[in-house]
C-alpha positions as CSV (number, residue, x, y, z in Angstrom):
1,M,-23.7,1.9,-23.8
2,S,-21.6,-1.0,-24.6
3,P,-17.6,-0.8,-24.2
4,L,-15.6,0.0,-27.0
5,R,-13.4,-3.0,-28.1
6,L,-10.3,-2.2,-30.1
7,P,-8.7,-4.9,-32.4
8,G,-6.6,-7.7,-30.8
9,P,-6.5,-9.6,-27.4
10,P,-4.5,-7.0,-25.7
11,Y,-7.0,-4.3,-25.9
12,R,-10.0,-6.4,-24.8
13,V,-12.1,-4.2,-22.5
14,K,-14.3,-5.8,-20.0
15,D,-17.8,-4.1,-19.4
16,P,-18.0,-2.6,-15.9
17,H,-21.5,-3.9,-15.5
18,Q,-20.0,-7.5,-16.1
19,L,-17.3,-7.0,-13.4
20,I,-20.0,-6.1,-11.0
21,A,-22.2,-9.0,-11.8
22,E,-19.3,-11.4,-11.6
23,S,-18.1,-10.1,-8.3
24,G,-18.7,-11.7,-4.9
25,S,-18.2,-15.5,-5.5
26,D,-16.0,-18.0,-7.1
27,L,-17.0,-20.5,-9.8
28,E,-18.6,-22.8,-7.4
29,G,-20.6,-20.0,-5.9
30,H,-18.8,-19.7,-2.5
31,G,-18.9,-15.9,-1.9
32,L,-17.4,-13.2,0.4
33,K,-19.4,-11.5,2.8
34,R,-20.3,-7.9,3.3
35,T,-19.4,-7.4,7.0
36,M,-17.2,-4.1,7.1
37,G,-18.9,-0.8,8.0
38,L,-17.4,2.8,7.4
39,F,-15.3,2.8,10.8
40,Q,-13.9,-0.4,10.1
41,L,-12.9,0.6,6.8
42,V,-11.4,3.6,7.7
43,C,-9.3,1.8,10.3
44,F,-8.5,-0.8,7.7
45,G,-7.2,2.2,5.4
46,V,-5.1,3.4,8.3
47,G,-3.9,0.2,9.0
48,A,-2.7,-0.3,5.7
49,V,-0.7,3.0,5.4
50,V,0.8,4.1,8.7
51,G,3.6,1.6,9.3
52,T,7.2,1.0,8.1
53,G,7.2,4.4,5.9
54,I,6.9,6.7,9.0
55,F,8.3,4.4,11.8
56,V,11.4,3.3,9.9
57,G,11.6,5.3,6.6
58,L,11.4,8.9,8.1
59,S,15.1,9.2,8.6
60,D,15.9,8.3,5.1
61,S,13.6,11.2,3.9
62,V,15.1,13.6,6.4
63,A,18.6,12.6,5.0
64,E,17.5,13.6,1.6
65,A,15.4,16.7,2.2
66,G,16.6,18.1,5.5
67,P,14.0,20.0,7.5
68,A,12.2,20.6,4.3
69,V,11.0,16.9,4.7
70,V,7.7,18.6,5.9
71,L,7.2,19.8,2.4
72,S,8.3,16.5,0.9
73,F,5.4,14.9,2.9
74,V,3.1,17.5,1.7
75,L,4.2,17.2,-1.9
76,A,3.6,13.3,-1.4
77,A,0.1,14.0,0.1
78,I,-0.8,16.2,-2.8
79,T,0.1,13.4,-5.1
80,C,-2.2,11.1,-3.1
81,I,-5.0,13.3,-2.9
82,F,-5.4,14.0,-6.7
83,T,-5.2,10.2,-7.0
84,A,-7.4,9.4,-4.1
85,F,-10.3,11.2,-5.8
86,S,-9.9,9.1,-8.8
87,F,-9.7,5.9,-6.6
88,A,-12.8,7.1,-4.8
89,E,-14.9,7.7,-7.9
90,L,-14.1,4.5,-9.3
91,G,-14.3,2.4,-6.2
92,S,-17.9,3.8,-5.8
93,A,-18.7,3.3,-9.5
94,I,-17.4,-0.3,-9.7
95,P,-17.3,-1.7,-6.1
96,V,-15.3,-5.1,-6.9
97,S,-12.2,-6.7,-5.1
98,G,-10.0,-5.9,-8.1
99,S,-9.2,-2.2,-7.2
100,S,-6.7,-0.8,-10.0
101,Y,-6.6,-3.8,-11.9
102,S,-10.4,-4.1,-12.4
103,F,-10.6,-0.3,-13.1
104,A,-7.9,-0.7,-15.8
105,Y,-9.6,-3.7,-17.3
106,A,-12.9,-1.8,-17.8
107,T,-11.3,1.0,-19.4
108,L,-7.7,0.6,-20.7
109,G,-7.8,-3.0,-22.1
110,E,-6.5,-6.3,-20.9
111,L,-2.8,-6.1,-21.3
112,V,-2.7,-2.8,-19.5
113,A,-5.0,-4.3,-16.7
114,F,-2.4,-7.2,-16.4
115,L,0.7,-5.0,-16.1
116,V,-1.4,-3.0,-13.3
117,G,-2.1,-6.3,-11.7
118,W,1.6,-7.3,-12.0
119,C,2.7,-3.7,-10.6
120,L,0.2,-4.1,-7.7
121,L,2.6,-7.4,-6.8
122,L,5.1,-4.8,-5.8
123,E,2.6,-2.4,-4.1
124,Y,0.7,-5.2,-2.0
125,G,3.3,-7.9,-2.2
126,V,6.8,-6.8,-2.0
127,S,5.9,-4.1,0.4
128,V,4.9,-6.5,2.8
129,S,8.3,-7.9,2.7
130,A,9.7,-4.2,3.4
131,V,7.2,-3.9,6.0
132,A,8.0,-7.1,7.7
133,V,11.9,-6.1,7.7
134,G,11.0,-2.9,9.6
135,W,8.9,-5.0,12.1
136,S,12.0,-7.2,12.9
137,Q,13.9,-3.8,13.6
138,Y,11.6,-2.6,16.3
139,V,11.2,-6.0,17.7
140,N,15.0,-5.6,18.5
141,E,14.5,-2.2,19.8
142,L,11.5,-3.4,22.2
143,L,13.7,-6.3,23.4
144,D,16.5,-3.9,24.1
145,S,14.3,-1.6,26.1
146,L,12.8,-4.4,28.2
147,F,15.6,-6.8,28.6
148,G,18.8,-5.0,27.6
149,R,19.1,-7.8,24.8
150,Q,18.6,-8.3,21.2
151,L,18.1,-11.2,18.6
152,P,21.4,-12.5,17.3
153,I,21.9,-10.5,13.9
154,A,22.0,-14.0,12.2
155,L,18.5,-14.3,13.1
156,S,17.1,-11.0,12.6
157,S,18.6,-9.6,9.6
158,G,19.1,-10.8,5.8
159,P,22.3,-11.5,4.1
160,G,22.6,-7.9,2.9
161,D,22.7,-6.5,6.6
162,G,25.1,-9.1,8.0
163,G,22.6,-11.7,8.9
164,V,21.6,-15.3,7.7
165,I,17.6,-15.0,7.9
166,N,15.3,-12.4,9.1
167,L,13.1,-14.8,11.3
168,P,10.7,-12.2,12.8
169,A,9.9,-10.8,9.5
170,V,8.7,-14.4,8.6
171,I,6.8,-14.7,11.8
172,V,4.6,-11.6,11.2
173,V,3.9,-12.6,7.7
174,M,2.7,-16.0,8.8
175,M,0.7,-14.4,11.8
176,A,-1.0,-12.2,9.4
177,A,-2.0,-15.1,7.0
178,T,-3.2,-17.1,10.0
179,L,-5.6,-14.3,11.0
180,L,-6.8,-13.7,7.5
181,V,-8.0,-17.1,6.7
182,R,-10.1,-17.1,9.7
183,G,-12.3,-14.6,8.5
184,I,-12.9,-11.0,7.3
185,R,-14.7,-10.0,10.4
186,E,-11.9,-11.3,12.7
187,S,-9.2,-9.5,10.5
188,A,-11.2,-6.2,10.4
189,G,-11.6,-6.2,14.0
190,A,-8.0,-6.6,14.6
191,T,-7.0,-4.2,12.3
192,A,-9.2,-1.5,13.9
193,A,-7.8,-2.0,17.2
194,M,-4.3,-1.9,16.0
195,A,-5.1,1.3,14.0
196,V,-6.4,3.2,17.1
197,L,-3.3,2.0,19.1
198,K,-0.7,3.2,16.4
199,I,-2.5,6.7,16.1
200,T,-2.4,7.0,20.0
201,V,1.5,6.1,19.8
202,L,2.3,8.7,17.0
203,V,0.3,11.4,18.9
204,M,2.3,10.5,22.0
205,F,5.6,10.8,20.1
206,C,4.7,14.1,19.0
207,A,3.7,15.3,22.4
208,I,7.3,14.1,23.7
209,A,9.4,15.2,20.8
210,F,7.7,18.9,20.8
211,T,9.1,19.4,24.3
212,A,12.6,19.3,22.9
213,F,11.9,21.3,19.8
214,E,14.8,23.7,18.7
215,H,14.1,26.1,16.0
216,G,17.8,26.2,15.1
217,N,17.4,22.6,13.8
218,L,15.2,24.0,11.2
219,T,18.0,25.9,9.3
220,P,19.1,25.7,6.6
221,F,15.6,24.6,5.8
222,A,16.2,23.3,2.5
223,A,19.9,22.6,2.2
224,H,19.6,20.4,-0.9
225,G,17.2,22.6,-2.7
226,A,14.1,21.5,-4.7
227,G,15.9,18.3,-5.6
228,G,16.2,17.4,-2.1
229,V,12.6,17.9,-1.7
230,T,11.6,15.9,-4.5
231,A,13.9,13.0,-3.6
232,G,12.6,13.2,-0.1
233,A,9.0,13.1,-1.3
234,S,9.6,10.0,-3.6
235,L,10.8,8.3,-0.4
236,A,8.0,9.9,1.9
237,F,5.4,8.6,-1.0
238,F,6.3,5.1,0.4
239,S,4.7,6.2,3.8
240,Y,1.5,6.7,2.0
241,I,1.3,3.3,0.1
242,G,-1.6,1.4,1.0
243,F,-4.7,3.8,1.0
244,D,-5.9,2.3,-2.4
245,A,-6.3,-1.1,-0.3
246,I,-9.7,0.3,0.7
247,T,-10.9,-0.3,-2.9
248,T,-10.0,-4.0,-2.6
249,A,-12.6,-4.5,0.1
250,G,-15.4,-3.6,-2.4
251,E,-17.0,-6.9,-2.0
252,E,-16.8,-7.2,1.7
253,V,-18.1,-3.7,2.6
254,K,-21.4,-2.6,3.6
255,N,-22.9,0.1,1.2
256,P,-19.6,0.3,-0.9
257,R,-20.8,2.9,-3.1
258,R,-20.9,5.5,-0.3
259,N,-18.6,4.1,2.3
260,I,-15.6,3.4,-0.1
261,P,-15.1,7.1,-1.3
262,V,-15.9,8.5,2.2
263,A,-13.3,6.2,3.8
264,I,-10.8,7.0,1.1
265,M,-10.9,10.8,1.8
266,I,-11.0,10.5,5.6
267,C,-7.8,8.1,5.6
268,I,-5.7,10.6,3.4
269,G,-6.7,13.5,5.4
270,L,-6.0,12.0,8.8
271,V,-2.6,10.3,7.7
272,T,-1.3,13.6,6.1
273,L,-2.0,15.6,9.3
274,L,-0.4,13.0,11.5
275,Y,2.7,12.3,9.1
276,C,3.2,16.3,8.8
277,A,3.1,16.5,12.7
278,V,5.5,13.5,13.2
279,A,8.0,14.8,10.6
280,L,8.1,18.4,12.3
281,A,8.4,16.7,15.7
282,A,11.3,14.7,14.6
283,L,13.3,17.7,13.7
284,G,13.0,19.3,17.0
285,P,15.7,17.1,18.9
286,D,19.1,16.4,17.4
287,A,18.7,14.8,14.2
288,V,18.7,10.9,14.1
289,S,19.4,9.7,10.4
290,D,20.1,6.5,8.8
291,K,19.4,4.4,11.9
292,P,16.6,1.8,12.3
293,A,13.9,2.4,14.8
294,A,14.4,6.2,14.7
295,L,11.3,7.3,16.5
296,S,12.2,5.3,19.5
297,L,15.7,6.6,19.6
298,I,14.5,10.3,19.4
299,V,12.0,9.6,22.3
300,D,14.9,7.9,24.3
301,Q,17.2,11.0,23.5
302,V,14.5,13.4,24.7
303,T,13.4,11.7,28.0
304,G,16.9,10.2,28.9
305,S,15.2,6.8,29.6
306,T,14.5,3.7,27.3
307,V,10.9,3.6,28.7
308,G,9.3,5.9,26.1
309,G,11.4,4.5,23.4
310,G,10.1,1.1,24.5
311,I,6.6,2.2,24.2
312,I,7.1,3.6,20.8
313,A,8.7,0.4,19.7
314,F,5.8,-1.5,21.0
315,G,3.4,0.9,19.0
316,A,5.6,0.5,16.0
317,I,5.4,-3.5,16.3
318,V,1.5,-3.2,16.5
319,A,1.3,-0.6,13.6
320,I,3.7,-2.5,11.1
321,A,1.9,-5.9,11.8
322,S,-1.5,-4.0,11.0
323,V,0.2,-3.1,7.5
324,V,1.3,-6.6,7.0
325,L,-2.2,-7.9,7.7
326,A,-4.1,-5.0,5.6
327,V,-1.7,-5.2,2.7
328,M,-1.9,-8.9,2.5
329,Y,-5.6,-8.9,2.5
330,G,-5.5,-6.4,-0.5
331,Q,-2.9,-8.8,-2.4
332,T,-5.3,-11.9,-2.0
333,R,-8.3,-9.8,-3.5
334,I,-6.3,-8.5,-6.5
335,L,-5.2,-12.2,-7.3
336,M,-8.8,-13.2,-6.8
337,S,-10.1,-10.8,-9.3
338,M,-7.5,-11.7,-11.7
339,S,-8.0,-15.4,-11.3
340,R,-11.7,-15.0,-12.0
341,D,-10.6,-13.5,-15.3
342,G,-8.6,-16.4,-16.0
343,L,-5.2,-14.4,-16.1
344,V,-3.8,-16.2,-13.2
345,P,-4.5,-19.8,-12.1
346,R,-7.8,-20.7,-10.5
347,V,-6.6,-21.7,-7.2
348,F,-6.4,-17.9,-6.4
349,E,-10.1,-17.5,-6.9
350,R,-11.2,-20.3,-4.7
351,V,-13.3,-19.0,-1.6
352,S,-13.6,-21.5,1.5
353,P,-17.3,-22.0,2.3
354,R,-16.5,-22.4,5.9
355,T,-14.5,-19.1,6.4
356,S,-15.8,-17.2,3.2
357,T,-12.0,-16.3,2.7
358,P,-9.6,-17.4,-0.2
359,V,-7.6,-19.9,2.1
360,A,-5.3,-21.4,-0.5
361,N,-4.5,-17.8,-1.9
362,T,-3.8,-16.4,1.2
363,W,-1.1,-19.1,2.2
364,I,0.6,-19.0,-1.1
365,V,0.9,-15.2,-1.1
366,A,2.4,-15.5,2.5
367,T,4.8,-18.2,1.5
368,V,6.2,-16.4,-1.5
369,F,6.5,-13.1,0.1
370,A,8.0,-14.5,3.3
371,V,11.0,-15.4,1.3
372,P,12.1,-11.9,0.2
373,A,11.4,-10.8,3.8
374,A,13.7,-13.4,5.3
375,F,16.5,-12.6,3.1
376,S,16.3,-8.9,1.6
377,S,17.1,-5.5,2.8
378,L,14.3,-2.9,3.3
379,D,16.3,-0.4,1.1
380,V,16.2,-2.7,-1.8
381,V,12.7,-2.7,-2.4
382,V,11.4,0.7,-1.4
383,N,12.4,2.6,-4.5
384,V,10.9,0.0,-6.9
385,T,7.8,-0.5,-4.8
386,T,7.3,3.2,-5.0
387,I,7.6,3.5,-8.9
388,G,5.3,0.4,-9.3
389,T,2.8,2.0,-7.1
390,L,3.0,5.5,-9.0
391,A,2.5,3.6,-12.4
392,T,-0.6,2.0,-11.3
393,M,-1.9,5.5,-9.9
394,V,-1.1,7.0,-13.4
395,A,-3.4,4.2,-15.0
396,V,-6.2,4.8,-12.3
397,N,-6.2,8.5,-13.1
398,I,-6.5,7.9,-16.8
399,A,-8.9,5.1,-16.3
400,V,-11.5,7.5,-14.7
401,I,-11.2,9.7,-17.6
402,V,-12.0,7.0,-20.1
403,L,-14.9,5.7,-18.0
404,R,-16.6,8.8,-17.8
405,R,-16.5,9.3,-21.7
406,R,-17.1,5.5,-22.6
407,N,-19.6,4.5,-19.8
408,P,-21.2,7.7,-18.5
409,E,-24.0,5.7,-17.0
410,V,-21.7,3.9,-14.6
411,R,-21.5,6.3,-11.6
412,G,-21.3,5.9,-7.8
413,A,-21.7,8.3,-5.0
414,L,-18.8,10.6,-5.6
415,R,-17.6,12.4,-8.8
416,I,-14.3,14.2,-8.9
417,P,-14.6,18.0,-9.2
418,L,-13.0,20.0,-11.9
419,H,-13.0,16.8,-14.1
420,P,-10.7,16.1,-16.1
421,V,-8.2,18.8,-14.6
422,G,-8.0,16.7,-11.4
423,P,-6.9,13.3,-12.8
424,L,-4.5,14.9,-15.2
425,L,-3.1,16.8,-12.2
426,G,-2.8,13.5,-10.5
427,V,-1.0,12.0,-13.5
428,G,1.5,14.9,-13.6
429,F,2.5,14.7,-9.9
430,C,3.0,10.9,-10.0
431,V,5.2,11.3,-12.9
432,Y,7.2,14.0,-11.3
433,L,7.7,11.5,-8.3
434,M,8.7,8.7,-10.6
435,Y,11.2,11.0,-12.0
436,G,12.5,11.5,-8.5
437,T,13.3,7.7,-8.0
438,G,16.4,7.8,-10.0
439,W,17.5,6.1,-13.5
440,T,18.5,2.9,-11.6
441,T,15.1,2.4,-10.5
442,W,13.7,3.3,-13.9
443,A,15.9,0.5,-15.3
444,Q,14.8,-2.0,-12.7
445,F,11.1,-1.4,-13.4
446,A,11.5,-1.6,-17.0
447,V,12.9,-5.2,-16.6
448,F,9.9,-5.9,-14.3
449,L,7.4,-4.6,-16.8
450,A,9.0,-6.7,-19.6
451,A,8.7,-9.6,-17.4
452,G,5.1,-9.0,-16.9
453,A,4.3,-8.5,-20.5
454,V,6.0,-12.0,-21.3
455,L,4.0,-13.7,-18.6
456,Y,0.9,-12.3,-20.1
457,A,1.8,-13.4,-23.5
458,C,2.6,-17.0,-22.3
459,Y,-0.2,-17.5,-20.0
460,G,-2.8,-14.7,-19.6
461,R,-3.5,-13.9,-23.2
462,S,-4.6,-17.3,-24.1
463,R,-6.3,-18.3,-20.9
464,S,-8.4,-15.1,-20.5
465,R,-12.1,-16.1,-20.0
466,L,-13.2,-12.7,-21.9
467,A,-11.2,-14.3,-24.9
468,G,-13.6,-17.1,-24.8
469,R,-16.7,-14.9,-24.6
470,T,-15.6,-12.7,-27.4
471,G,-13.9,-15.1,-29.6
472,A,-10.7,-13.0,-29.8
């Protein structure tokens, strides 16, 4: 069945069969390699998810929701689970590097696809900056534990936090880029090792923190009411950002139609259990909120020594570095897909014949996003990143409904149960959490979308390769 094409360039829809046929290589025929198995893909997902949100952002969620922060993490997880089913079905049916962008192009039209790709710059790109800022905080905590000294604030914080430049944040971004350009096999191996280490560290944190658990700290349980739980969930959602990066590996995964949906489901289940345990364990000792490196401080408080906190800080450094690596990988693959469609410059699609990686793309992304990492505050970007991510998830939930109706023959190894109720619930939960981000964030997001629409009108609309084929 051929896709329905509505009048006008913004509504051009790309046939999913064409998306799959054009995947895997650039115009010169230099292609990506399928080297990732299921275990590596699950570790890649965990690597993209578990990082700043839980190691650094937990204290912010506790401040909003109090002990009911556990419910906030559950609410954020439920939102992700419904959307994860949609990502799993679409990732299995259309196993390409474009993720949400490609899914939207095959169902909702070119303009929506471009805006989804634009929002992914927030999720995959701007979040790299936020993650790098959190990495810098734990570097200082580790240095303090080992040597009793920290980096000067001028070199470890941006101007908004009283410094001049956040040098460690820049370093971790450039380290990730160096590993990414060497090859997917090396990147996947490093991500897998770091994922195992950070899970071990978080389990160790729970074991230590639960020894000081006091039931009295759980009352009053929901002091700020349902509004506090919702606000906490909006912040906690930042901790789950990245699981959809699994679908960006669609062209470098062995047996993607099976492994992508399985990896997404395993990743979400494992991360949810881990987060709820960490959140509950963190409530046991005296509250530690509005402070960086909160988990290390809790362990120091419980053990009366800086050794345990130093181990947690080391685990956080590894964990957050793996997020930078995995998220930057996802960003480069999104831009590669958009470049293949002509919506962004061709430099982003070029693959090195030596390393089978988009080298120029990777260095451009690293350079661009090292700048906000060096000069911005973590708080500035978290809410805008969250609302941008939720908007792309709304598009994905709608896309799976449209694809089943328009192209029922396009299917993978997984089909969402209770369709279309599941995707519609995913839309509802995403909109609910978007509401919890506040009107200021909505205003910032509206400006961001308007800028994306202008960019599409000035560049993407006329240079789209699909426009050349259709004559639109």
